[in-house]
N, C-alpha and C positions, 0 to 999 in steps of 0.2 A: 532628414526630417521632412523636407519638401515632398519627397517621393511618398512617404507614409501618409501625409495629409492628402495628396492626390489620390492615393489608393482608397483611403477612407471615403472620400467624396464619390469616387466611382462606385464603390461597393454600396454606398447608401442609395445611389440612383438605381443600381441593378436590383437591389432589394425592393425598391419602391415599385418598379414596373414588372418585377418577376412574378413567378407563380409558385412561391415557396410552399404555400399551404394547399396547393392543389393535390388531392389524394393520389392521383395517378402519376404525378411528376415530382413529388417531394423528394424522392430518393436521388433524383438527378441534381437537385439543388439549383444553385445559380452559378454562373461562370465567375470564378474569382480572378481578379487581375494578376494574382501571383501564380496562376496556372495550377496544374495538378501537383500534388505532393510527390516527392521522389525519395522514398525511404532508402536508407543505405542498405546495401545487400550483404555487408559483412558486419559482424558484431565487434564491440570494443575489445573483447577478449583477444581478437585477432589483430585489430588495427591500433588499439590503444587510443582511439579517438571517440569523442562523444559529441553528438549533434547539439547545437544551440538553436533550437527551433524558434525561439523568440527573435534571435538575430536574423534568421532566414525570413521570418515573417515581417521584418522591416523595422524592428525596434533597435535603438542604439545600445551599444555595450554599456555605456554609462547608465542608461535607463534600466537595463537588465540587472546590473550590479545593485542599483538602488532598490529595485523590486525585491531581489532576494534578501537584501539586508533588512528591508521593512518587514517581509514575511517572517524572518527569524525574530526580529525585535518584537513584533506583535505577539508571537507565540511564547517566547522565552523571557522577554524583558519588560514589555510594556504593561500598562495598567490592567489589561485583560489577559495577562500571561497565564499559562498552565504549569509553568516551571517555578518551583519554590525551593529556596536554599534554607537549610536548617542545621542546627548543631555544628556550625562553623565549617564542616567539611563534607556535608551530605546535602542531597537535593532529591526531589521527587517531581514527577509529572502527575497532575491530578485531572481526573474526569470530573470537572466541576459540577456538571448537572446531576451526576450520580453520587457526588460527595465521597469518592474513593480514589485510590491509586491502583492502577491495573498493570499487569505485566505487559499488556498491549502498549500502554502509554509510556512506561519506563523503557521498554525495548525500542520504541519509536524514538524516544528522546536520545537514547544511546546512538542509534543509527544517524540521527541528525548531527549529533556532536562529532562523531568520527568522520562523517562525510565533509563537514565544514571545518575540520581540524581544530576543534574546541576541546582540548584535552582536559582542562580543569572541569568543564561541565560534565564530560564523560565520566571522569573519576568520581565526582560527587554523586552522580546518579548511580553508578555501580556500587559505591559504598552503601548507599541507602537501600538499594535492591538486596544486597547480600545480608544486610542487618535486619531488615524488616520483612522481606518476602521469601528469601531462600530458606528451605528446610535444612537444618543442620542436624543430620542423623535421622534414624528411623527409616521406614519403608519408602518415604518420599525424599530421602536425602538428595540434596543438590537440585531438586525440582523447586518450583516457585508457587506460592499461594497466589492465585490469579487476581484476587481482590483484597485490598488492605485498607483499613481506616488510616489515612495519613496523619491524623492528629494523635492517635494513640498507638499506632503500630499493630493493632489487633487485626487478626485475619478474619475477614468476612467469609472466606471459604478456604479450605485447606488444599483443595484440588488445583490442578494446573489446567491452563488452556494451551494447547500445543503450539499455537503460533507464537506465544511468548518465548518459549524455549528456542524455537526456530530463529527468531530475531536476536535473542540474547547471544546465541552461539555465533551467528554471522557477524554481529557487531563486534564481538570480542576478537574474532579472527581478524577482522579489519583493523581493530585497534592494535593488535599484535604486529601486523604488517606496517602500520602507520608509525607507531611510536616505540616499537620494541617491547621487551618484557622486563626491563631493569630500571624503570622510572617510577617505581612505587607500587605498581600492580602488575602481576604476571598474567597478562591478558590471555595468552595462549593456555597457560595452566588453568585459568578459570574456565575457558571454553572446553578444555579437555575434561575437567571435572564434571561438567554437565553431560558431555557426550558419554564418558565412561559410565557415569551413573545410569544414563538412559539405557545403555546396553546391558546393564546388570539387573534391570527390573524384570522380574520373572513372574509377575502376577500375584505375588504375596500381598494379601489384603487388597487385592484388586488393582494394584498399581503396576502399570506396564510401560512399554517403550512409547516414546512420542511418535514413532513411526510404526505403522502396522506392517510387520515384517513380511507376512504372507502376500499382502497386496502392494507392498513397496510404495505406500502412500502415507502422508501425514494424517493422523486421526483428529477427531474433534477434541477429545481429552484423553490423556494417557492412563485411563483406568476404566474399569468395567462400566458399561453404560454409554461410553463414547468412543471406545477403542475400535469399533467395527463400522464406523461411518465417518464422514468427513465434512469439511467446510470448504467449498471451492476457493474462497478468498485466502485460505491457508496455503494454497498451492503456489509456491514461488520456485519454479524450476531453476531460476538463476541462483538462488541461495544454495540449493543442493549442489550446483556446479562449484560454488565457492567451497563448500564442505569437501567435495571430492578433491579439490586442488590443495586446500590448506589445512584440513583437519589432521591428516597424517595419523589416524588412529586405527588403521587396518581395515576400515570399512569403505574405502574410497570407491570401489567398484559398485557397492550397494548404493552409495549416494548418487553416483552417476545414473544408475538404473532408476532411482527415485525421480531424478530430473526428467528422464525420458518418459517415465510413467505419468508424471504430472502433466506433461504436454499432451499426451494422449487422452488423459482424463479430462482436460479442459475442452478438448474437441467434443467429448461426449456430454459434458455438463452444460454447454452453451446451447441455447435454443437456435435451431437452424435458420429461423427467420429474423428474430430480434437480436440475437447475440446475448441475451440476458441469461444469467445463471441464478439458481436458487441459493438461498443463504446456507442451506444444509443439503447434503446429498449422500447417496450411497456411493460406494467405491466405483460402481458402474457408471456414475454420472446422473442416475435417476434422482429426482428430488426426494429428499428424506423429510417426511412430514413430522415435525416435532411440535406437538400441540398445534397452535395456529400459525407459527411463524416460519417454519423451516422450508416450505416449498415455494416461496415467492422471492422475488428480487427486492431486497431491503438493504439495510445499512451495511451489513457485512459484505454483501455483493458489490457495493460501490468500489471495493478495492481491486476487483478482478481486472478491469481494463488497465489499471496502472501496473499490476503484476505482470500481465502479458506484455505490456509495452517495455517494461524493464528487461524481461527475458529477451525480447527482440533486440533491444538496444545493446545488451551486453553479449549475447551469444548468437542470435539469429540462426538457431538450429532448426527452427520450425517456421521459417520466414513466410512461405507461401500461405499457410493457413493463418498465421498471425496477421498478415496484411488483410486477408479476407475478413477476419474477425473484427479488426479495427474499423474497416469500412462498414461492416454490418451493424455494429452497435451504434456507430455514429449516424448511420442512415436512419436507424430506428428513432434515436433521440431527436434527430433533426426533423423528422416527420411529425414528432409530437410538438415541435416548436422549439427552436434553438434557445430562446430565452424563457421558455415556460415549461419544458418537460419536468415531470415530477420525480420524486425519489423512491417510489415504491410501485412495483408492477407485478402482476403475475408474469411468469416467464414468457407467456405467449403475447405479452404486451397489453393485456386487458387490465382493468383496474381491480385490485384485490378487494374483496368484501370487507376485510378487516384490516385496519391500519395500525401498524406498530407505533406506539407512542414513544416519545423521547422528551425528557425533561419536563414531563407533565403536559406536553402538547401532543394531541392525537390528530394529525392532519398531514396531508400531502403538501409538499413545498418544493420549490426549485432550489435544491440544497447546494451549498458551496462545495461540500465534499464530493458529490457526484460530478458537478461541473469541473472540478479539478481533475478527477481521474479520467473522465471522458476526454478532457483536453490532452492528458498524457498519452492517450491512445494514438494521438496523431503521430507519434514517433514511428508507428508502423503503417499508418494510413497512406493510401495512394490517390485518393480523390481530392478535388479542390476544396471541398467543404471542410476538410481537416484544418485548414488555416483558420476558419471561423471558430472552431473549437479552441484553437490556441488563443485567438483574440478574446474569447470568453474568459479564459483563465487570466489573461493579462488585465482585463477590465474588472475582474471580480474584486470584492473587498470583504475582509473579515470584519463584519459588523452585525449588529442585531437585525433580524428580519422585521418586517412591518408590524407583526403582531407581538413583538418583544422577545421572541425565542432567539437564543444566542448560544452557540456552541463553539467556543474557541478551542476546545479539545479535539473532537473528531474532525469537524470541518476545518479547524485551523491546522492540524497536523497533516491532513491529506492535501490541503492547499499548499503548505510549505513543501511537502514531498513533490508535488506537481511542479512548483516553481523550480525546484532543484533539478528535476528531470528535464524540463523544457529549456533550461539554461545550460545543460550539460554538466551539472554539478552533483549528480548522483552516480557514483562510479564504483567499479571493481577496484578496491584498494589493494594494490600489489605490494610485496615487500619493498621497503624503501632502501635505496643504496646507502651503504655505510659511509 
């Protein structure tokens, strides 16, 4: 702890006399006492090991354990939780500001539960998901309604958002590896049901595969109108690697190709100077303008740095570019002001003319969700300022902003994911020994 206190004192002095805000020098940043970051060159799929960047940054293991426990408590158990248990054996995650339950949130909750070995939480979430979200029969069979009223179970929309199915399948495969399939839920069977249904969708009534088969990319929605374009934040090469390893449904080669294609796609979708991605894009990586919101870096795009960091941590198959990407996006945000960069930009780094509102608030802010994912990017960063992004996550708090806006759902879940990543607790879950 003494070393950490000395570091903080030194850093404060460096920041005081440095030239952080000088336009010509901001990308250089300041000299950090911890030196340049040294990302691992091999992924956990090869080594079986995961970095604990908080520990490397100087925080104690006891503090780190407490930080993760608090992040989970705040999101799943505390007074501002987004996890709610109902009907004795069911539970859901709610986007409180939008007053609904989304496949995004349910699938994130499942991933948190399996990663932290909370089987009861996982099972309650899955039972609610299958009862209230999953289509049972019809052309959408086994797919999920992306938005549901949690109080009534009524579908706000019948269609799916492809990232929900992506997370559901991956979480179920991990659950199968973690707990087996004979403890009340056949997790593998549930994953296969989704996958097999996905491959059976032939366009009847506009319903199609979650993956655009021609382009080998995840689409925005698996039906007409959204099948032929994508969302960069849906591209998780690491998850497709997991499918290739554990789905065992005869499409393993295709899933591996999807992982490789997603990596190449992310090269094209990120701006060469800022590292920013649009919320929506063509399969080419070019921005897809959907009304006002698709061609700028907004809420969806916050997830991209974390997704790339995950792929680096787990597989490191695109290490050179991913390191450059992590440095690039952190350089851009650092030059905007480490404690003041905002949450929406045009991908060239300029301020968008139109601001996407959230929870009734239409303003730019220094959002916890983006602070969290930018910090996770440090898993691949090579520059010294990466430590400061880790510190920003460490010092962040899930609490209302000064104007009263509060989002324990999106901010909270991305923050929890980041704490898991930076403490080495977001892992490829391999089959457990008998």
